[in-house]
C-alpha positions, 0 to 999 in steps of 0.5 A, a space after each residue: 660931347 658927340 663931336 669931341 668923341 667922334 673926333 677922338 675916335 677918328 684920330 685913333 682910327 687914323 693913327 692905326 690906319 697910318 701905322 698899317 699903311 707904313 708897315 705894309 708894302 705895295 697893294 696893302 699899303 695902298 689900301 690903308 692909305 685909301 682908308 686914311 683918306 676915308 677917315 679924313 671925312 668924319 675927322 674933318 667934319 667933327 673938327 669943323 664943328 669943334 672949331 665953330 665952337 672954339 674959335 669965337 671963344 678963343 680965336 687964336 687957340 682955335 685957329 692954331 689947332 685947326 691949322 695944326 690938324 691940317 698940317 698933320 693931314 698935309 704931312 701925312 699925304 706928303 709922307 704917303 707920296 714919298 713912300 710910294 715913290 720909295 724916296 727917303 723921308 726920314 726927316 719928313 716922318 720925324 716932322 710928322 710925328 712931332 707935329 702930331 704930338 704937338 697937335 694932340 697935346 694942344 687938342 687935349 688942352 682945348 678939350 679940358 684934358 678930356 678924356 684923360 681926366 674923366 669928370 
């Protein structure tokens, strides 16, 4: 339960930091981009422990969730690079949002819909 809570809190903090990184310009945006990179540490650590638990029990869904989570991070970093270059990235942003939503739903499914349904 600890790793699940840590993972969920890390993702919530990541979403807040990403929204702020895209909302601000220049120096403040750079600060929030760096904060997102620090948030990756507990998120990847807790995700690794959750994958270690999930993959032996359900290999396909565990590996799929792991890859989706890494895809979200990769898309975030590409979006940050495009923002810094001031390049058009609307398609990339929509892809990021779509993959994030799929990852979130799949993650809640693997967690037995915790914390959506409190047992």
